N, C-alpha and C positions, 0 to 999 in steps of 0.2 A: 853242321853246328852253326847257330846263329852268333854273330859277332858284332861289335861296334869298334870303330877306329877311335883311339884315344888321341890327346892332343899332339902326340908325337908320331901319330900314323900306325901305332901298333894295334893289331886287333885283339880286343878283349872278348872272351866268349861268355855267353850266357849258359846257364845249366841246361842241358838237354832235356827233353820231354820225359816225364816219369812213366815207368812201366810197372812199378810196384808201389803199393800204399800200405803204410803201417800207422797205427793209432796207439797213443800211450794211455788211452782211457782205462784199459784193464791190463796194462803191461807190467805193473810193479815198478821197481826202482830203475830198471834198465829196459831199453828198447833197442833191438838190432834190426838193421835192414839187410839188404841182399848185396850181391855183387854188381847188380844192375842200377839203372837210375831209379832212385826211390824218392817218394814223398813221405816225410816223417812228421806226424801231427802230434803236437803236444796237447796238454790239456791244463787249464788253469787250476784245477783242483788236484793235480797229480804231480808229485815230486819225482822227476824222471831225468835220466841221462840217456840221450839217444845217439846211436852210433850207426851212421849211414852205410859205411863200407866203401867199395872201390869206384862206384859209379858217380854220375852227376846227381847230387842229392839236394833236395829242397827241404828245409826244416821250417815248420810253422810253429812259432813260440808264442804262447798266450799269457805266461807269467814268468816271474824269476825262478819259479820252481822247475821250469823246463830248461834243461841244459843240452847243448849240441856239441858233439865232440867229432873232429875229423883228424886223421893222420895226414901227414904230408904226401903229396903226389897221388892223391886218391880222388880224381875227378875234379870237376868245377862245381863247387858247392855254394849254395845260396841260403841265407837266412831271411825269412819273412816274418814280421812281427808288428803289432801295434804299439809296442813299448819303445822308449828310448833305448838305443843299443849301440854297443861298440863291438865291431867284428872281431872275433877271436882268431887266432893263428890257424892257418890251413883252410880258411874260407876265402873265396874270391868275391862273392857278391852279397849285397844287403838291401833289403827293402823294408822301410819303416813307414807304416801307414797312419799312425796316430797323429792326431792334431797336437801342435806345439810339443813335438818330441824331437829328439836328436838321432842322427844316423851318422856314426863315425866309423871309418874304415880301419884298415891296419897297414902293415908295412909294405904290402904288395900292391900291384895295380888292381883297383877294384872298380865295379860298377855299383854306385850307390843311388838308390832310387827312393823317392818319397811318394806320398799318396795325396789325396785331397787334404784341405787344410794347410797348416804351416809346419814345415820341418826345417831344422838346421842341418845342413849336410856338409860334412868335412871328410874328405878321403884320407886324411892324414898323410903319411908318406906314400910315395908312389905317384905314378902318372895316371890319375883316376878319371873316371867319367861319372858326372853327376847329373841327375835328372830329378827335378823337384816335384813336379806335378802341378796340380791347379791351384794351390794356395799361394800366399805371399811368402815365399821361401827365402831362406838366409843361406848363402853359400859362404864357405870359409875357405880362403887360401892362405897359407902361412909360409913365411920364408924358410927355405930348406926342406920343404915337403913335396917338391916336384912340380910338374906342370899339369893342370887339370883341364878337362873339357866340360863345359856346362851346356847341356843339350836344349834347355828350354827356359832361358833367362827372360822372364816376363817383365812387364811394366811395374808390377807390384813387388818384384823380387829385389834383393839386395845381396851385395857380396863384400865381405871384409877383406880389404887390401891393405890396411894400415900397417901390418908388420913389415911391409916393403918400404915404408917411409913416405908415402903419398900423404900430403897435407891438404890438397886441394883438388877439386875436380879438373881444374885446368891441367894440373900435372898428369892426371889419369888420361885425359884426352890426348895429350902430347905423346903418350906412349902406346896409343892405339894405331893399329894397322889394319886396313881392310885387306882380307886375304880370301878372294873369291866370294863365296856366299857367307863367310864367317868373319868375326873380328877378333884379332889377337891383341891381347894387352900384355906388353912386355913388362915383366915384374922385376927382373934383375938380369944379370948377364946370361943366365942359363935357365932361367924359369919364366914361365909365361902362362896365361889362361886364355882359353879359346872359347868364345861365345858363338855357338852355332846358330846359322841363319839370322844374323844381325847385321845392321849397318851402323856405322859410327854415330850417325845423327839421331839414332833411337835411344841413346843413353841419356840419363839425367842425373843430376848431382846427387839427389836423394837416394840413388841406388848404390852408392859407394860409401862404405864405412871406413873412415880415414884414420891416420895417426893424429896424435895430439900436436897441435902447433904451440910450442912453448914460447914463441918469440915475443908474444904480447903479455907475458906473465912475468911478475916480479915476486920473489919469495917474500911472504909476509909472516910466515909462522913456520918454525922447524923444530922438531924434537926427534933426535936420533937415539934417544934413550940410553945414553951412557950412564945416566942415573934416572930415577923417577922423582921429578920435582912436584911434591904434593903441596896442596894449598893448606897453609897454617893458620888461616884466619885474617892474615893481612898481605901475604905474598905467596907465590908459588904458581905453577902452571895448571896442574890437574887437581880437581876435587874428586874424592872417591865416593861421593854421594850426590844425588840429585839436589838441586837447590830447595826442593820441597821436601826432601827426605827427612825422616825422624833422626833423633840422635843416635839410635842403634843401627842405622842403615836404612835400606829401602828395597822395594821390588816393584814390579809393574803388574798389578792384579788384573787389569783390563786386558792384558795379553796372555793371561793364564800361565805366567811364568811360575816355575816350581822352585826357583832359587831365591836366596836372600843376598843382596849386594852388601858385603861387608864394608862398613865405614872404618878406615884405619885409625881414626881418632877415637874410636869407642873401646874403652879399656876392657870391659868384660868379654870382648870377642878378640882381643889382641892375639890370642893363641893361633888364629886363623888369619893368614894374610894372603889374599888371592893374587897379589902382585909380586913379581920378582924380576930382577934385572941382572943379566950375565952376558958378557961380551956384546954389548950394545943391542941386546934383544930384551924387550919387555915381554913377560909371559903373564897372561890372565889365565888362572886355573879355576875351573869348576869342579867341585868335588862333593862327596857326601859330607854333611855337617856332622861334626862330633857331637855326640850326645851331651857333652858338658856345656856347650854353647847354645843348644836348641832353645832353652827357655829365654835366652837373650835376642833371639832372632825370629820371634813370633812362631817358633816350633817349625820353621821351614826345614825341608829334608836336605837341601843342597845349599852350598855357598858359592859365590862367584864374585866378580867385581865389574864395576863401571867407572869410567873416568870421563870428566867433563871439563871444558874450558870456560864454563859459565862465568867464573870470577876473573878470568885472565885475558880472553881473547874472543872476539866476534868480528864479523866482516860481512859486508854486502857484496855479492857476486864474487867470482874468482874460480879457482880450481882448487879442489880439496882431495887429498890423496893419502892412502895408507898403503904401506908394503907390509904384507902379513902372510903368515902360514896359517891357514884356517883349519880347525879341527875337523877331521872326518870321522866323526862318532855319532851314532844315532842318538837323537834326543837333545842336541846342543845347537845353539842358534847365535852365532857371532854377528856382530853388526858395527858399522861405522856410519854416523848419521849426523844431521844438524837440526837444531832447534832455535826458535826466535830468541833474541837476547832479551826481549821485553817480557818474557815468561808466558806468552800466549801460546795456544795450540788449537788447531793447526794454524799456519803451515808446519811442514816437516819435510826434510829432504834426506832420504835414505841413500847414501852413497853406495852401500852394498849391504845386503843380508844374505845369509846362507843358512842351510840346515845341514847338519853333519852327515846325514845318511844320503844326501843328494848333492855331492860336491861338484858336479858339472853345471848346476843350476844357479845363476846369479839372480838375486831379487833386487830390483832397482826402482825406487818409487819416489814420487813427489806427492805430498798430501796438501789439500787446499780446503779453505772454507769460503772461497770467493762467492759461491752461489748461496751461501747461508746454511749449506749442508756439507758435511765432510765427504769430499771426493778425492779420487786419486787418479794420477797418470803413472802408469807402471809399465815395466817390461821384465821379462824373465829370460834373458839371453842365455844360451848354452855355450860352454867352452869345453874344449877337449881335455884340459888338464889343469887342476887347481893344486895339485900336490906340491908342496914346498912353498917358497916365497913368491908372491905375485903382487903387482900393484892394482889397486882398485881405486877409481877416482871419478869425479863428476866436475864438469865444467858448468857453472852456473852463471848465465848472462841475463841481461834484461829481457831478452826475448826467448831463450832457449836453454834447456838442460841437455847436456850430452854426457853419457856415462862411458867410462873407459875401462878396459881390462888390458894390463900390460901395454898401455899407451895406444890401444887400438879401440876406436869407437864401436861400442856394441849396442847402444840404444840411445834414443833421443825423444824429446817431448817439448812442447811449448811450455814456457815458464808460467806457472800459475799467477793469476793477477794479484794474489795477495803475498806473493814471495819476492818482496823487493825491499826488505829491511834486514838489518844486521842479524846474523845467526852465529851460534857457537857450536863447537864440535863435541861429540860423544863417541865413546867406543866401549863396548861391553860384550860379554859372553853370557848369554841367557841359557837356561835350561827349560825344556817344555815348551809351551806356547805352540807356534806352528811346527816346531820340530818333534812334538809329541814327547812321550815319556821314555827316558833312557832304558833300553832293554836290559842292561846289566846293572841299573841302579847306580851307574858311575862307580862301579867297583874299581875301575881304573879311571883316574880323573882325566878330564879333557882340558887341553891347552890351546889357547889362541896365542900365537907368538907374533910380536910386532916389531919390525925393524925400524920403521920411522912413520911419523905422520907429519905431512907438509901442507901448507896452504900457500896459495899464490894469489895476488891481487891482479886485476886486469889493469893494463896501462891506462885505459880511458877513465878509470875510477880511482886511480891513486890521488891521494890528498897530501 
């Protein structure tokens, strides 16, 4: 049986060669293998559960309709798929071949493999072996998840180490040790990552995604939502309408949004309030619009809320952060973003956007008109878990944009040439647009819960 030694010298086995082959094409809802080493082939057009049996089984999954099931202690089992995938229990190994997809392991020691193109590889718990393939891959190591071996860390690859508190490349270098043909990076007292067949001088700063350094930041805006301080025409923090919105509220038709943002000042729609505060948590609710108010909201089917600081706060450069529990519901589109205080567009800086049916994907974008045409710099980093409350932020400097998830850098880009003037903050929960139509018509409302929104000024730009 072929094996590979992990970072702690423990041999991890690959699945043995198949001697039986089974196809789901004509199998019906279930496909059963044998007691031997099987290859189990799914089909993109077939809804099927596949059961390999006691041998070393390899499952080829082609859509979310294909499910693989293994019991404990039944061979060394592998899933191979072009889709983004998280390894279920009782599987040892995972191969993800699709470009810009993620490959997440489980709680045991896994072998996680990518293909051509870019994959995000995270073994999660256990002492895992990671091999990215030929693309510009992203490796994730997280505090408390064990010690991993990276087999093929190339010049265009990167690794997220920020959860261990590294805020500079110099710190990373100080914790590197040459160990024969490999480099070991000590992450904590009992965790490390090993880069196979590397020397310390081969690493560059851009290959490491670090923790946020807050030492040069000074708090300039803070709302912990013990109440919701709404703009009343002369004072207040948040306006529940865009500055260009109508008296009865607004929406963003260019985004193909399906909801109407309710203006809390508009009396005919006062029976619907998308905002509520309880125990220091602001909730924005997207729901079906009651028939009684639809004549007053341009006959839109859904209601939701937007809040902006256009009237109260704007800032040039700094760190902008939200701590939120994002809805995981098909068809909804939460966002936290910045727009120019002078009312122009673009630029626009999207701190984070998500779609409810794809909660592991963060959409982080800077919009620009510097060339005379609307262009974007964007990244869609993948993270293993967005359930519950997490922080999402962007550091905007004169030269660079760096996006963060739970204080760990996940994306970066050069600051667009026209993004050097004050911007204000917005937070909203949209329906439709890039998230598509809710499958259940929001029979159960969707909620975006916000613990706080903070902004920090950079020391060099304090006045």
